[in-house]
PDB file of the backbone (N, CA, C, O) and the ligand in Angstrom, with CONECT records:
HET     ZN  A 101       1
ATOM      1  N   MET A   1      -0.551   0.336  -4.527  1.00  0.00           N
ATOM      2  CA  MET A   1      -1.208   1.620  -4.334  1.00  0.00           C
ATOM      3  C   MET A   1      -2.702   1.480  -4.631  1.00  0.00           C
ATOM      4  O   MET A   1      -3.087   1.114  -5.742  1.00  0.00           O
ATOM      5  N   ALA A   2      -3.513   1.763  -3.665  1.00  0.00           N
ATOM      6  CA  ALA A   2      -4.962   1.664  -3.846  1.00  0.00           C
ATOM      7  C   ALA A   2      -5.492   2.926  -4.525  1.00  0.00           C
ATOM      8  O   ALA A   2      -4.903   4.002  -4.418  1.00  0.00           O
ATOM      9  N   ASN A   3      -6.582   2.774  -5.204  1.00  0.00           N
ATOM     10  CA  ASN A   3      -7.285   3.919  -5.774  1.00  0.00           C
ATOM     11  C   ASN A   3      -8.428   4.312  -4.857  1.00  0.00           C
ATOM     12  O   ASN A   3      -8.885   3.511  -4.041  1.00  0.00           O
ATOM     13  N   ALA A   4      -8.883   5.541  -4.994  1.00  0.00           N
ATOM     14  CA  ALA A   4     -10.132   5.938  -4.361  1.00  0.00           C
ATOM     15  C   ALA A   4     -11.259   5.179  -5.062  1.00  0.00           C
ATOM     16  O   ALA A   4     -11.163   4.877  -6.251  1.00  0.00           O
ATOM     17  N   ILE A   5     -12.302   4.879  -4.339  1.00  0.00           N
ATOM     18  CA  ILE A   5     -13.399   4.105  -4.921  1.00  0.00           C
ATOM     19  C   ILE A   5     -14.727   4.837  -4.775  1.00  0.00           C
ATOM     20  O   ILE A   5     -14.889   5.687  -3.899  1.00  0.00           O
ATOM     21  N   TYR A   6     -15.672   4.495  -5.646  1.00  0.00           N
ATOM     22  CA  TYR A   6     -17.031   5.009  -5.537  1.00  0.00           C
ATOM     23  C   TYR A   6     -17.950   3.988  -6.178  1.00  0.00           C
ATOM     24  O   TYR A   6     -17.485   3.103  -6.896  1.00  0.00           O
ATOM     25  N   LYS A   7     -19.224   4.096  -5.934  1.00  0.00           N
ATOM     26  CA  LYS A   7     -20.201   3.205  -6.547  1.00  0.00           C
ATOM     27  C   LYS A   7     -21.144   3.987  -7.468  1.00  0.00           C
ATOM     28  O   LYS A   7     -21.243   3.694  -8.660  1.00  0.00           O
ATOM     29  N   HIS A   8     -21.829   4.975  -6.909  1.00  0.00           N
ATOM     30  CA  HIS A   8     -22.838   5.683  -7.685  1.00  0.00           C
ATOM     31  C   HIS A   8     -22.237   6.958  -8.280  1.00  0.00           C
ATOM     32  O   HIS A   8     -21.553   7.705  -7.579  1.00  0.00           O
ATOM     33  N   THR A   9     -22.481   7.204  -9.534  1.00  0.00           N
ATOM     34  CA  THR A   9     -21.901   8.358 -10.208  1.00  0.00           C
ATOM     35  C   THR A   9     -22.810   9.581 -10.169  1.00  0.00           C
ATOM     36  O   THR A   9     -22.475  10.634 -10.713  1.00  0.00           O
ATOM     37  N   THR A  10     -23.945   9.433  -9.531  1.00  0.00           N
ATOM     38  CA  THR A  10     -24.964  10.483  -9.549  1.00  0.00           C
ATOM     39  C   THR A  10     -24.405  11.860  -9.209  1.00  0.00           C
ATOM     40  O   THR A  10     -24.743  12.852  -9.855  1.00  0.00           O
ATOM     41  N   HIS A  11     -23.557  11.915  -8.200  1.00  0.00           N
ATOM     42  CA  HIS A  11     -23.074  13.200  -7.713  1.00  0.00           C
ATOM     43  C   HIS A  11     -21.598  13.427  -8.037  1.00  0.00           C
ATOM     44  O   HIS A  11     -20.927  14.243  -7.406  1.00  0.00           O
ATOM     45  N   LEU A  12     -21.114  12.696  -9.022  1.00  0.00           N
ATOM     46  CA  LEU A  12     -19.725  12.875  -9.458  1.00  0.00           C
ATOM     47  C   LEU A  12     -19.729  13.325 -10.905  1.00  0.00           C
ATOM     48  O   LEU A  12     -20.527  12.844 -11.710  1.00  0.00           O
ATOM     49  N   GLU A  13     -18.843  14.244 -11.234  1.00  0.00           N
ATOM     50  CA  GLU A  13     -18.675  14.617 -12.632  1.00  0.00           C
ATOM     51  C   GLU A  13     -17.216  14.927 -12.891  1.00  0.00           C
ATOM     52  O   GLU A  13     -16.492  15.392 -12.010  1.00  0.00           O
ATOM     53  N   GLN A  14     -16.796  14.659 -14.125  1.00  0.00           N
ATOM     54  CA  GLN A  14     -15.401  14.905 -14.467  1.00  0.00           C
ATOM     55  C   GLN A  14     -15.146  16.390 -14.610  1.00  0.00           C
ATOM     56  O   GLN A  14     -16.001  17.135 -15.090  1.00  0.00           O
ATOM     57  N   SER A  15     -13.969  16.817 -14.193  1.00  0.00           N
ATOM     58  CA  SER A  15     -13.577  18.214 -14.267  1.00  0.00           C
ATOM     59  C   SER A  15     -12.231  18.319 -14.967  1.00  0.00           C
ATOM     60  O   SER A  15     -11.378  17.443 -14.823  1.00  0.00           O
ATOM     61  N   ASN A  16     -12.044  19.388 -15.720  1.00  0.00           N
ATOM     62  CA  ASN A  16     -10.744  19.656 -16.342  1.00  0.00           C
ATOM     63  C   ASN A  16      -9.988  20.746 -15.589  1.00  0.00           C
ATOM     64  O   ASN A  16      -9.055  21.344 -16.127  1.00  0.00           O
ATOM     65  N   SER A  17     -10.385  21.003 -14.354  1.00  0.00           N
ATOM     66  CA  SER A  17      -9.759  22.059 -13.567  1.00  0.00           C
ATOM     67  C   SER A  17      -8.267  21.803 -13.365  1.00  0.00           C
ATOM     68  O   SER A  17      -7.834  20.670 -13.156  1.00  0.00           O
ATOM     69  N   ASP A  18      -7.500  22.883 -13.432  1.00  0.00           N
ATOM     70  CA  ASP A  18      -6.066  22.804 -13.152  1.00  0.00           C
ATOM     71  C   ASP A  18      -5.795  22.382 -11.710  1.00  0.00           C
ATOM     72  O   ASP A  18      -4.684  21.968 -11.380  1.00  0.00           O
ATOM     73  N   ALA A  19      -6.803  22.486 -10.856  1.00  0.00           N
ATOM     74  CA  ALA A  19      -6.628  22.108  -9.449  1.00  0.00           C
ATOM     75  C   ALA A  19      -6.160  20.664  -9.324  1.00  0.00           C
ATOM     76  O   ALA A  19      -5.470  20.311  -8.368  1.00  0.00           O
ATOM     77  N   PHE A  20      -6.530  19.841 -10.276  1.00  0.00           N
ATOM     78  CA  PHE A  20      -6.171  18.424 -10.198  1.00  0.00           C
ATOM     79  C   PHE A  20      -4.745  18.150 -10.689  1.00  0.00           C
ATOM     80  O   PHE A  20      -4.230  17.042 -10.541  1.00  0.00           O
ATOM     81  N   ASP A  21      -4.120  19.170 -11.271  1.00  0.00           N
ATOM     82  CA  ASP A  21      -2.727  19.033 -11.732  1.00  0.00           C
ATOM     83  C   ASP A  21      -1.755  19.681 -10.748  1.00  0.00           C
ATOM     84  O   ASP A  21      -0.539  19.550 -10.890  1.00  0.00           O
ATOM     85  N   THR A  22      -2.287  20.365  -9.772  1.00  0.00           N
ATOM     86  CA  THR A  22      -1.457  21.092  -8.821  1.00  0.00           C
ATOM     87  C   THR A  22      -0.893  20.143  -7.774  1.00  0.00           C
ATOM     88  O   THR A  22      -1.621  19.334  -7.199  1.00  0.00           O
ATOM     89  N   ILE A  23       0.405  20.247  -7.532  1.00  0.00           N
ATOM     90  CA  ILE A  23       1.056  19.444  -6.495  1.00  0.00           C
ATOM     91  C   ILE A  23       1.330  20.361  -5.304  1.00  0.00           C
ATOM     92  O   ILE A  23       1.996  21.388  -5.438  1.00  0.00           O
ATOM     93  N   THR A  24       0.808  19.978  -4.141  1.00  0.00           N
ATOM     94  CA  THR A  24       0.939  20.817  -2.944  1.00  0.00           C
ATOM     95  C   THR A  24       1.882  20.147  -1.957  1.00  0.00           C
ATOM     96  O   THR A  24       1.643  19.012  -1.546  1.00  0.00           O
ATOM     97  N   PRO A  25       2.960  20.843  -1.568  1.00  0.00           N
ATOM     98  CA  PRO A  25       3.909  20.260  -0.616  1.00  0.00           C
ATOM     99  C   PRO A  25       3.353  20.224   0.810  1.00  0.00           C
ATOM    100  O   PRO A  25       2.386  20.910   1.138  1.00  0.00           O
ATOM    101  N   VAL A  26       3.984  19.416   1.632  1.00  0.00           N
ATOM    102  CA  VAL A  26       3.681  19.350   3.065  1.00  0.00           C
ATOM    103  C   VAL A  26       3.777  20.738   3.674  1.00  0.00           C
ATOM    104  O   VAL A  26       4.668  21.516   3.332  1.00  0.00           O
ATOM    105  N   GLY A  27       2.862  21.041   4.569  1.00  0.00           N
ATOM    106  CA  GLY A  27       2.908  22.298   5.299  1.00  0.00           C
ATOM    107  C   GLY A  27       2.142  23.418   4.620  1.00  0.00           C
ATOM    108  O   GLY A  27       1.934  24.477   5.214  1.00  0.00           O
ATOM    109  N   HIS A  28       1.716  23.194   3.367  1.00  0.00           N
ATOM    110  CA  HIS A  28       0.885  24.175   2.679  1.00  0.00           C
ATOM    111  C   HIS A  28      -0.585  23.844   2.920  1.00  0.00           C
ATOM    112  O   HIS A  28      -0.925  22.709   3.253  1.00  0.00           O
ATOM    113  N   SER A  29      -1.449  24.835   2.750  1.00  0.00           N
ATOM    114  CA  SER A  29      -2.860  24.587   2.999  1.00  0.00           C
ATOM    115  C   SER A  29      -3.517  23.970   1.767  1.00  0.00           C
ATOM    116  O   SER A  29      -3.108  24.214   0.632  1.00  0.00           O
ATOM    117  N   ALA A  30      -4.533  23.174   2.019  1.00  0.00           N
ATOM    118  CA  ALA A  30      -5.278  22.513   0.948  1.00  0.00           C
ATOM    119  C   ALA A  30      -6.021  23.564   0.136  1.00  0.00           C
ATOM    120  O   ALA A  30      -6.772  24.358   0.704  1.00  0.00           O
ATOM    121  N   PRO A  31      -5.828  23.585  -1.190  1.00  0.00           N
ATOM    122  CA  PRO A  31      -6.523  24.579  -2.010  1.00  0.00           C
ATOM    123  C   PRO A  31      -8.013  24.273  -2.190  1.00  0.00           C
ATOM    124  O   PRO A  31      -8.796  25.169  -2.508  1.00  0.00           O
ATOM    125  N   TYR A  32      -8.403  23.026  -1.990  1.00  0.00           N
ATOM    126  CA  TYR A  32      -9.806  22.609  -2.093  1.00  0.00           C
ATOM    127  C   TYR A  32     -10.092  21.580  -1.009  1.00  0.00           C
ATOM    128  O   TYR A  32      -9.174  20.930  -0.508  1.00  0.00           O
ATOM    129  N   SER A  33     -11.348  21.431  -0.650  1.00  0.00           N
ATOM    130  CA  SER A  33     -11.758  20.312   0.184  1.00  0.00           C
ATOM    131  C   SER A  33     -11.850  19.069  -0.693  1.00  0.00           C
ATOM    132  O   SER A  33     -12.335  19.128  -1.823  1.00  0.00           O
ATOM    133  N   GLY A  34     -11.382  17.950  -0.163  1.00  0.00           N
ATOM    134  CA  GLY A  34     -11.488  16.723  -0.940  1.00  0.00           C
ATOM    135  C   GLY A  34     -10.475  15.680  -0.525  1.00  0.00           C
ATOM    136  O   GLY A  34      -9.929  15.715   0.578  1.00  0.00           O
ATOM    137  N   ILE A  35     -10.238  14.751  -1.434  1.00  0.00           N
ATOM    138  CA  ILE A  35      -9.326  13.642  -1.192  1.00  0.00           C
ATOM    139  C   ILE A  35      -8.015  13.930  -1.922  1.00  0.00           C
ATOM    140  O   ILE A  35      -8.000  14.244  -3.112  1.00  0.00           O
ATOM    141  N   TYR A  36      -6.931  13.814  -1.183  1.00  0.00           N
ATOM    142  CA  TYR A  36      -5.600  14.043  -1.732  1.00  0.00           C
ATOM    143  C   TYR A  36      -4.799  12.753  -1.692  1.00  0.00           C
ATOM    144  O   TYR A  36      -4.951  11.937  -0.783  1.00  0.00           O
ATOM    145  N   ARG A  37      -3.947  12.584  -2.687  1.00  0.00           N
ATOM    146  CA  ARG A  37      -3.096  11.403  -2.789  1.00  0.00           C
ATOM    147  C   ARG A  37      -1.638  11.858  -2.834  1.00  0.00           C
ATOM    148  O   ARG A  37      -1.288  12.806  -3.537  1.00  0.00           O
ATOM    149  N   CYS A  38      -0.803  11.164  -2.072  1.00  0.00           N
ATOM    150  CA  CYS A  38       0.634  11.461  -2.086  1.00  0.00           C
ATOM    151  C   CYS A  38       1.243  10.909  -3.365  1.00  0.00           C
ATOM    152  O   CYS A  38       1.089   9.728  -3.676  1.00  0.00           O
ATOM    153  N   LYS A  39       1.937  11.772  -4.109  1.00  0.00           N
ATOM    154  CA  LYS A  39       2.566  11.357  -5.359  1.00  0.00           C
ATOM    155  C   LYS A  39       3.693  10.366  -5.117  1.00  0.00           C
ATOM    156  O   LYS A  39       4.047   9.586  -6.001  1.00  0.00           O
ATOM    157  N   GLY A  40       4.252  10.401  -3.914  1.00  0.00           N
ATOM    158  CA  GLY A  40       5.392   9.531  -3.644  1.00  0.00           C
ATOM    159  C   GLY A  40       5.002   8.099  -3.345  1.00  0.00           C
ATOM    160  O   GLY A  40       5.608   7.168  -3.875  1.00  0.00           O
ATOM    161  N   CYS A  41       3.989   7.906  -2.496  1.00  0.00           N
ATOM    162  CA  CYS A  41       3.686   6.570  -1.987  1.00  0.00           C
ATOM    163  C   CYS A  41       2.244   6.124  -2.216  1.00  0.00           C
ATOM    164  O   CYS A  41       1.924   4.961  -1.971  1.00  0.00           O
ATOM    165  N   GLY A  42       1.365   7.016  -2.681  1.00  0.00           N
ATOM    166  CA  GLY A  42      -0.010   6.622  -2.952  1.00  0.00           C
ATOM    167  C   GLY A  42      -0.938   6.726  -1.756  1.00  0.00           C
ATOM    168  O   GLY A  42      -2.134   6.457  -1.877  1.00  0.00           O
ATOM    169  N   HIS A  43      -0.404   7.114  -0.593  1.00  0.00           N
ATOM    170  CA  HIS A  43      -1.228   7.285   0.602  1.00  0.00           C
ATOM    171  C   HIS A  43      -2.280   8.362   0.349  1.00  0.00           C
ATOM    172  O   HIS A  43      -1.981   9.397  -0.247  1.00  0.00           O
ATOM    173  N   MET A  44      -3.517   8.119   0.802  1.00  0.00           N
ATOM    174  CA  MET A  44      -4.591   9.097   0.596  1.00  0.00           C
ATOM    175  C   MET A  44      -5.095   9.657   1.910  1.00  0.00           C
ATOM    176  O   MET A  44      -5.106   8.977   2.937  1.00  0.00           O
ATOM    177  N   ILE A  45      -5.514  10.914   1.854  1.00  0.00           N
ATOM    178  CA  ILE A  45      -6.090  11.598   3.008  1.00  0.00           C
ATOM    179  C   ILE A  45      -7.285  12.425   2.546  1.00  0.00           C
ATOM    180  O   ILE A  45      -7.407  12.758   1.367  1.00  0.00           O
ATOM    181  N   SER A  46      -8.151  12.745   3.477  1.00  0.00           N
ATOM    182  CA  SER A  46      -9.184  13.741   3.233  1.00  0.00           C
ATOM    183  C   SER A  46      -8.761  15.027   3.914  1.00  0.00           C
ATOM    184  O   SER A  46      -8.232  15.002   5.025  1.00  0.00           O
ATOM    185  N   SER A  47      -8.991  16.150   3.251  1.00  0.00           N
ATOM    186  CA  SER A  47      -8.644  17.427   3.853  1.00  0.00           C
ATOM    187  C   SER A  47      -9.705  18.465   3.529  1.00  0.00           C
ATOM    188  O   SER A  47     -10.521  18.301   2.621  1.00  0.00           O
ATOM    189  N   THR A  48      -9.663  19.519   4.290  1.00  0.00           N
ATOM    190  CA  THR A  48     -10.623  20.613   4.145  1.00  0.00           C
ATOM    191  C   THR A  48      -9.889  21.852   3.655  1.00  0.00           C
ATOM    192  O   THR A  48      -8.779  22.146   4.099  1.00  0.00           O
ATOM    193  N   LYS A  49     -10.516  22.570   2.741  1.00  0.00           N
ATOM    194  CA  LYS A  49      -9.914  23.783   2.190  1.00  0.00           C
ATOM    195  C   LYS A  49      -9.375  24.678   3.296  1.00  0.00           C
ATOM    196  O   LYS A  49     -10.077  24.994   4.256  1.00  0.00           O
ATOM    197  N   GLY A  50      -8.115  25.080   3.147  1.00  0.00           N
ATOM    198  CA  GLY A  50      -7.507  25.987   4.103  1.00  0.00           C
ATOM    199  C   GLY A  50      -6.770  25.293   5.231  1.00  0.00           C
ATOM    200  O   GLY A  50      -5.985  25.923   5.939  1.00  0.00           O
ATOM    201  N   HIS A  51      -7.015  23.984   5.409  1.00  0.00           N
ATOM    202  CA  HIS A  51      -6.299  23.232   6.433  1.00  0.00           C
ATOM    203  C   HIS A  51      -4.921  22.833   5.908  1.00  0.00           C
ATOM    204  O   HIS A  51      -4.745  22.615   4.709  1.00  0.00           O
ATOM    205  N   THR A  52      -3.961  22.740   6.802  1.00  0.00           N
ATOM    206  CA  THR A  52      -2.603  22.382   6.413  1.00  0.00           C
ATOM    207  C   THR A  52      -2.529  20.903   6.048  1.00  0.00           C
ATOM    208  O   THR A  52      -2.969  20.045   6.813  1.00  0.00           O
ATOM    209  N   LEU A  53      -1.973  20.614   4.879  1.00  0.00           N
ATOM    210  CA  LEU A  53      -1.816  19.202   4.468  1.00  0.00           C
ATOM    211  C   LEU A  53      -0.737  18.551   5.318  1.00  0.00           C
ATOM    212  O   LEU A  53       0.321  19.136   5.545  1.00  0.00           O
ATOM    213  N   PRO A  54      -1.007  17.343   5.784  1.00  0.00           N
ATOM    214  CA  PRO A  54      -0.221  16.788   6.873  1.00  0.00           C
ATOM    215  C   PRO A  54       1.020  16.004   6.461  1.00  0.00           C
ATOM    216  O   PRO A  54       1.026  15.308   5.445  1.00  0.00           O
ATOM    217  N   PRO A  55       2.068  16.131   7.269  1.00  0.00           N
ATOM    218  CA  PRO A  55       3.093  15.104   7.303  1.00  0.00           C
ATOM    219  C   PRO A  55       2.769  14.086   8.397  1.00  0.00           C
ATOM    220  O   PRO A  55       3.328  12.990   8.427  1.00  0.00           O
ATOM    221  N   GLN A  56       1.833  14.475   9.317  1.00  0.00           N
ATOM    222  CA  GLN A  56       1.486  13.627  10.448  1.00  0.00           C
ATOM    223  C   GLN A  56       0.826  12.338   9.972  1.00  0.00           C
ATOM    224  O   GLN A  56       0.081  12.337   8.992  1.00  0.00           O
ATOM    225  N   ASN A  57       1.101  11.253  10.666  1.00  0.00           N
ATOM    226  CA  ASN A  57       0.495   9.958  10.383  1.00  0.00           C
ATOM    227  C   ASN A  57       0.797   9.474   8.962  1.00  0.00           C
ATOM    228  O   ASN A  57       0.083   8.632   8.416  1.00  0.00           O
ATOM    229  N   HIS A  58       1.837  10.003   8.390  1.00  0.00           N
ATOM    230  CA  HIS A  58       2.172   9.610   7.031  1.00  0.00           C
ATOM    231  C   HIS A  58       3.263   8.554   7.066  1.00  0.00           C
ATOM    232  O   HIS A  58       4.245   8.708   7.792  1.00  0.00           O
ATOM    233  N   PRO A  59       3.111   7.481   6.293  1.00  0.00           N
ATOM    234  CA  PRO A  59       4.154   6.456   6.273  1.00  0.00           C
ATOM    235  C   PRO A  59       5.498   7.056   5.864  1.00  0.00           C
ATOM    236  O   PRO A  59       5.554   7.958   5.028  1.00  0.00           O
ATOM    237  N   GLN A  60       6.559   6.559   6.447  1.00  0.00           N
ATOM    238  CA  GLN A  60       7.907   7.035   6.117  1.00  0.00           C
ATOM    239  C   GLN A  60       8.216   6.740   4.651  1.00  0.00           C
ATOM    240  O   GLN A  60       7.970   5.631   4.177  1.00  0.00           O
ATOM    241  N   HIS A  61       8.739   7.700   3.952  1.00  0.00           N
ATOM    242  CA  HIS A  61       9.094   7.499   2.547  1.00  0.00           C
ATOM    243  C   HIS A  61      10.490   6.898   2.418  1.00  0.00           C
ATOM    244  O   HIS A  61      11.390   7.196   3.204  1.00  0.00           O
ATOM    245  N   SER A  62      10.648   6.050   1.415  1.00  0.00           N
ATOM    246  CA  SER A  62      11.994   5.631   1.029  1.00  0.00           C
ATOM    247  C   SER A  62      12.630   6.766   0.223  1.00  0.00           C
ATOM    248  O   SER A  62      11.949   7.703  -0.194  1.00  0.00           O
ATOM    249  N   THR A  63      13.911   6.669   0.017  1.00  0.00           N
ATOM    250  CA  THR A  63      14.604   7.679  -0.793  1.00  0.00           C
ATOM    251  C   THR A  63      13.998   7.762  -2.184  1.00  0.00           C
ATOM    252  O   THR A  63      13.837   8.850  -2.738  1.00  0.00           O
ATOM    253  N   ALA A  64      13.663   6.603  -2.745  1.00  0.00           N
ATOM    254  CA  ALA A  64      13.112   6.572  -4.107  1.00  0.00           C
ATOM    255  C   ALA A  64      11.752   7.264  -4.187  1.00  0.00           C
ATOM    256  O   ALA A  64      11.388   7.805  -5.231  1.00  0.00           O
ATOM    257  N   GLN A  65      11.008   7.245  -3.091  1.00  0.00           N
ATOM    258  CA  GLN A  65       9.679   7.884  -3.103  1.00  0.00           C
ATOM    259  C   GLN A  65       9.772   9.401  -3.015  1.00  0.00           C
ATOM    260  O   GLN A  65       8.822  10.106  -3.358  1.00  0.00           O
ATOM    261  N   GLY A  66      10.893   9.894  -2.565  1.00  0.00           N
ATOM    262  CA  GLY A  66      11.102  11.344  -2.532  1.00  0.00           C
ATOM    263  C   GLY A  66      10.262  12.042  -1.486  1.00  0.00           C
ATOM    264  O   GLY A  66       9.855  11.443  -0.491  1.00  0.00           O
ATOM    265  N   GLN A  67      10.008  13.322  -1.728  1.00  0.00           N
ATOM    266  CA  GLN A  67       9.258  14.146  -0.785  1.00  0.00           C
ATOM    267  C   GLN A  67       7.773  13.789  -0.804  1.00  0.00           C
ATOM    268  O   GLN A  67       7.249  13.300  -1.804  1.00  0.00           O
ATOM    269  N   ILE A  68       7.109  14.044   0.322  1.00  0.00           N
ATOM    270  CA  ILE A  68       5.649  13.961   0.363  1.00  0.00           C
ATOM    271  C   ILE A  68       5.087  15.135  -0.437  1.00  0.00           C
ATOM    272  O   ILE A  68       5.446  16.284  -0.178  1.00  0.00           O
ATOM    273  N   ARG A  69       4.223  14.866  -1.389  1.00  0.00           N
ATOM    274  CA  ARG A  69       3.607  15.933  -2.176  1.00  0.00           C
ATOM    275  C   ARG A  69       2.196  15.498  -2.548  1.00  0.00           C
ATOM    276  O   ARG A  69       1.973  14.397  -3.052  1.00  0.00           O
ATOM    277  N   TRP A  70       1.266  16.381  -2.289  1.00  0.00           N
ATOM    278  CA  TRP A  70      -0.154  16.039  -2.358  1.00  0.00           C
ATOM    279  C   TRP A  70      -0.793  16.501  -3.662  1.00  0.00           C
ATOM    280  O   TRP A  70      -0.556  17.613  -4.134  1.00  0.00           O
ATOM    281  N   GLN A  71      -1.619  15.606  -4.238  1.00  0.00           N
ATOM    282  CA  GLN A  71      -2.372  15.941  -5.454  1.00  0.00           C
ATOM    283  C   GLN A  71      -3.848  15.658  -5.195  1.00  0.00           C
ATOM    284  O   GLN A  71      -4.219  14.584  -4.722  1.00  0.00           O
ATOM    285  N   LEU A  72      -4.670  16.632  -5.510  1.00  0.00           N
ATOM    286  CA  LEU A  72      -6.117  16.478  -5.347  1.00  0.00           C
ATOM    287  C   LEU A  72      -6.645  15.447  -6.344  1.00  0.00           C
ATOM    288  O   LEU A  72      -6.359  15.545  -7.537  1.00  0.00           O
ATOM    289  N   ILE A  73      -7.408  14.462  -5.875  1.00  0.00           N
ATOM    290  CA  ILE A  73      -7.984  13.483  -6.814  1.00  0.00           C
ATOM    291  C   ILE A  73      -9.506  13.549  -6.856  1.00  0.00           C
ATOM    292  O   ILE A  73     -10.101  13.242  -7.890  1.00  0.00           O
ATOM    293  N   VAL A  74     -10.156  13.945  -5.750  1.00  0.00           N
ATOM    294  CA  VAL A  74     -11.609  14.170  -5.744  1.00  0.00           C
ATOM    295  C   VAL A  74     -11.846  15.438  -4.925  1.00  0.00           C
ATOM    296  O   VAL A  74     -11.436  15.516  -3.767  1.00  0.00           O
ATOM    297  N   GLY A  75     -12.492  16.406  -5.509  1.00  0.00           N
ATOM    298  CA  GLY A  75     -12.688  17.666  -4.802  1.00  0.00           C
ATOM    299  C   GLY A  75     -14.150  18.075  -4.778  1.00  0.00           C
ATOM    300  O   GLY A  75     -14.969  17.573  -5.547  1.00  0.00           O
ATOM    301  N   HIS A  76     -14.456  19.001  -3.873  1.00  0.00           N
ATOM    302  CA  HIS A  76     -15.791  19.593  -3.833  1.00  0.00           C
ATOM    303  C   HIS A  76     -15.693  20.987  -3.244  1.00  0.00           C
ATOM    304  O   HIS A  76     -14.733  21.305  -2.543  1.00  0.00           O
ATOM    305  N   ASP A  77     -16.672  21.807  -3.524  1.00  0.00           N
ATOM    306  CA  ASP A  77     -16.681  23.160  -2.971  1.00  0.00           C
ATOM    307  C   ASP A  77     -17.183  23.157  -1.549  1.00  0.00           C
ATOM    308  O   ASP A  77     -17.260  24.211  -0.919  1.00  0.00           O
TER     309      ASP A  77
HETATM  310 ZN    ZN A 101       3.685   9.523   0.661  1.00  0.00          ZN2+
END
């Protein structure tokens, strides 16, 4: 599972927002614009606030990986 990467921290800051603890299922809209990671398989996507989080183009999950569920890892307004 790859991590999101960055180089310069100038425009990044840590947040304690509950938004980063929220798990959003497939078919629900993204609560924030940013980068989301699937809790099951580690696949990452970029999404825009209000857009439906995709099952499209998502690798097939094994039974052990369970449902596709998205967690925000980097967000912006
Ligand atoms: Zn996945």
